[in-house]
N, C-alpha and C positions, 0 to 999 in steps of 0.2 A: 504494500500500500504506500502510495506517495504521500509526502507531507502535505497537509492542508495549506491553502493559500494564507500567507501572512496577513492578508487584508481582512480575514474573518475575525469577528469578535465573539467570544463565547461568554455567556452569563451563566453562572452557577447560582441557583436560588434554592436554598434549603435552610431550615432553622438550625440544624445541628450538624449535618454531614460535612466532612472536611474534603469536599470534592476537588476544589481548586488546588489545595495542597498536593493531593495525589496527582492531579493533572500536571502540575509544574514539575513533578519528578520525572515526567516522560520526555522532557527536553523539547517540547513543541514550541516553535518560535512565532507566536502570534498573540494578539491581545486577548485578555480574559479578565473578568472581574467577578466578585462574589457579593451576594446580598443575603441578608438573614431575615428580613421582614417584608411584608407586603408593601409598606410605604416605600421602602428602598427599591423594590422591584418596579413599582409604578413609576418612580422617578427615572429609572435607568434602563428599562426594557427597550426603549427606543434606540439604544446604542448596540443592541445585540443582533447578530445574524443567526446565532444558534443559542437556544435557551435550554438549560438542563434544570428540570423543575418537576414537582409533583404537587404537594399540598398547598404551596403558595400560589398556584395558578388560579386566575380568574379569567373567564372568557372575554370580558371587556378589555383585557390587556392587549388584545389583538389590535385595537384601534390606536394604541400608543406605540406599536411596533412595526413601522413600515419596512424595516430591513429584514425582519424575521423570515428565515428560510426553513429552519428545522427546530422542532421541539423534541428533545430526548427526555422522555419521562423517566423519573427516578424510580417509579414503582411499576409493578406489573399491571396494576389496574389503571385504566384510562377513562373511566366513566365521567370524570370531571371535565373532560375536554369536549367542546362543541365541534364534533368532527366535520359536520357539513360546512360550518363556518371556516374551518381550517382549509378544507378542500377548495372552497370558493376563493380563498385568499392565496392559494398555491403554497401553503405551509405544510411541510411534511411532519408527521408525528410517528415516533417509534416508542414502543413500550420497553420496559426493562424485564420482560418475561424471562425467567431462568436465572436472573441475578440472585434471587434469594430462595430458590426452590429447596436447597438443602436445609437452610435455616428454618423455613416454615414447616417442612415435613418433620424435622426433628422437634420443633416446638410443639407440634400437634401430639407427637408421641409422648413428649414430656408432660403435657397436660393430662393425657390419659393415664400415665403412670402416677402423677400426683394425685389424681382423683381416686384411683384404685388403692394406692398405698397410703392415702390420707395425709399426704405430706403438707397440704395447706392447713389441715387441722393441727398437725404436729407443730407447725410454725406458730400458730395461734397459742397453743399450749406453752411453747417455749417463751413467748412474750410474757405469759402470765406465770412463768416458773412453776408450771404444773406438770407432774409426772403422771400421765394418764395410766390407769390400771389396765390389765388385760381385759379383753372383751369376751364375755361368755356367749353372747348371742351371735351365732355364725352369720346371720343376715346383716349384722352391723359391723362386722369385722373387715379388715383390709382384704383385698382380693388380688387376683392375678389377671394379666392380659391373656395368658396362654389359654387357648380353648374358647375364647370369646369370638363373637362375630362383629366385624367392623363393616359398616356401609360407608363407602367413600363417595360423596356426591361431587362429581367433577374430576375427571381423570386426565387432566392436563399434566404438566411436568410435576407440579407439587403433588397432585393426587396419586400419580404413578409412583413417585418416590415414597410417599407415605404408605402405599400398598406394599411395596417391597419391604419396608421396615416392619410393618405389622405382620407380614408373612414370616419374617425372621423371628418374631416373638411367638410364633405358633398360633396366630389368629387366623380365622377364616375371613377372607376379604371378599365382599361383594362391591362391585363398582357400578355407578350409574353414569351413563353417557348416552349420547344420541345415536352413536354408531356402534355396532356390536363386535368390533375387532377385539381379539384377545389381548390382554395386558399382563406382563409378568407379575406374579404374586397375587393376581386376582382370580378367585375360584369361579366367579360367575359375573356376567355383565347383564344389567337390567336397563331398560329405557326409562325416561322420565314418566311415561304413562304407567309404569309399574311401581311408582314410588310408594303409594299407600299400601299396596300389597306386600312390599318388601320391608317396610319399616318395623313391623312386629317381630321380624327375625333378628333385628340388630341390637346388640348390647351397647355399641357405640355408633353414633352417626357423626361423621367428620365432614364438614363443609369446606371444600377447596375449590369451589366454582367461582367464576367471575360474576359480577353483578350485571344482569341484563334484564330486560323486561320479562323474560321467562323465569328468571330465578328470584326476582324481587318478591319477598313475602312467601317464598317456596315452603319454608317451615312455618306454617301457620296453625290454626286451631285443629284442622283435620289431620295434619301430619303429626302434631304433638299428641293428639288423641290416639294415633295408631301405634305409638311407642309403648313398649311394656314398662311397667313401673321401675324396673331395675336398670333402664337404659340411660346413657349419658349423651349429651349433645356437645360437640366440639366445633366451635366456629373460628376458623382461621381464614375466612373468605372476606366478606363484607357484612357490616352490621345489618343492612336492610334485606339480606337474604332470609333473615328470621323476622317474623312478626313479634316484635319485642313485648308488647302488652300481652299477647297470647302466651308467650314463654313465661312471663312473670306469673300469670294466672295458673299455668300448668305447674310451676314450681310451688306456688301457694298450696295447691291441691295435692301435692306429692305425686303427680302423674308421671314424673321421671326421677331418676336417682340424683341427677345433678347436671350441671353444665359448666363448660370452660369456654370463656368468651374472650377472644383477643380483639374483637371489633364489635362495636355497638352502634345504635342509631346516631347518637350525638357524642362526639369525641372532642375534648375529654368527657368521660362519663360524669354527668352532674352528681354532686354530692347528695342530692335529693333522691336519686334513683334507688328503687327497691332492690336492684340487683346487688348492691353492696351488702345487703343485710342477710342474704341467704348463706348459711354456713356450707351448703353443698354447691355453691357457685364459686368458681375461681376466675378472677378477672385479671387479664394482663393488658398493658396499655398500648395495644396495636404494635407490639414489639416482636411478633413472630418472625418477621423478616429481618430483624436486626442481627448483624454479624460484623465482626471486625474486618471482614474481607469485602464489605459491600462497596466501599469507595473504589477499590481496585477493579471490581467487576463492572461497575457503571462506567468508569473511564475507559476500560477495554471496549465496551460496547459503543461508547460515544466516538472513540477514535475510528473504530471500524465503520460506523455510520457516516462520519464525515467523509471518509474515503469513498464510500458508496455514493454519497450525495454528489461529490465532485465528478465521479465517473458516470453519473446518470443511471446508476444501477438501483434496483430495489433495495430498501433498507432491511437490515436485520430486525425482525419483530415489527415490520412496518404496519401501521394502523391506517394512516392516511397517506 
């Protein structure tokens, strides 16, 4: 890949990631700058030919960015971008799909282990300096993943990796996808039309699907009612894949054993949310994709896509 033109200016826009620092280690000789807030991005986006961004993006920024040619999303999800508008303006958009697949799949497994081994409760007891006695009732005791059934909804890169990890733990994995091709580690593939019939068989339901019109609210009253009372819901997808009020009501009624949520409707999760109060709910702050290797992977993808842009080739993970 040839070096990008020195006339290009790249803007890195993220509240926390050290993307420009990583970029500068690659020895590329053209302009770049970094912003940490929406106000800064609004002031400077007009200077950018290429924008590396995710959560700070607002669609109205297009009107302030006459030079913009490429948006490299920092996240795999791109539902925040008005794709028709970008297409109309001739602005390319690429996702970061694959950049955090290892981290998200491992996080999902960690959440499942934490719930079954009661690690979240152990941490609560540690905070109170309480040594919990052994549990006599087997139905309330710690459990094992081995022998359990996991339904993975969404068999993209993350879902496939999660399936392989779960298979290694001795779980039976059922995958839900629109096409029936076999996937390593997955014992059976079902279609979205079979969701309600499949849910009663699952001890764990892991959401690894994108947010689309078809998946928004997918886990609602009917789906939650189909789960058996010992089942757990794991969401490492998007908050709105789950009907949150319906989930809260199901948890109140004891209709499922618990839930682990890395994403919710409103982030940060408001202090007033009932989800904080359930002892059988484990909340992580949309951190499933966090990894010390993330900046390196995003910059690798960015440099590849700059080269493809200049060559007139299709982008890697091209969305628009």
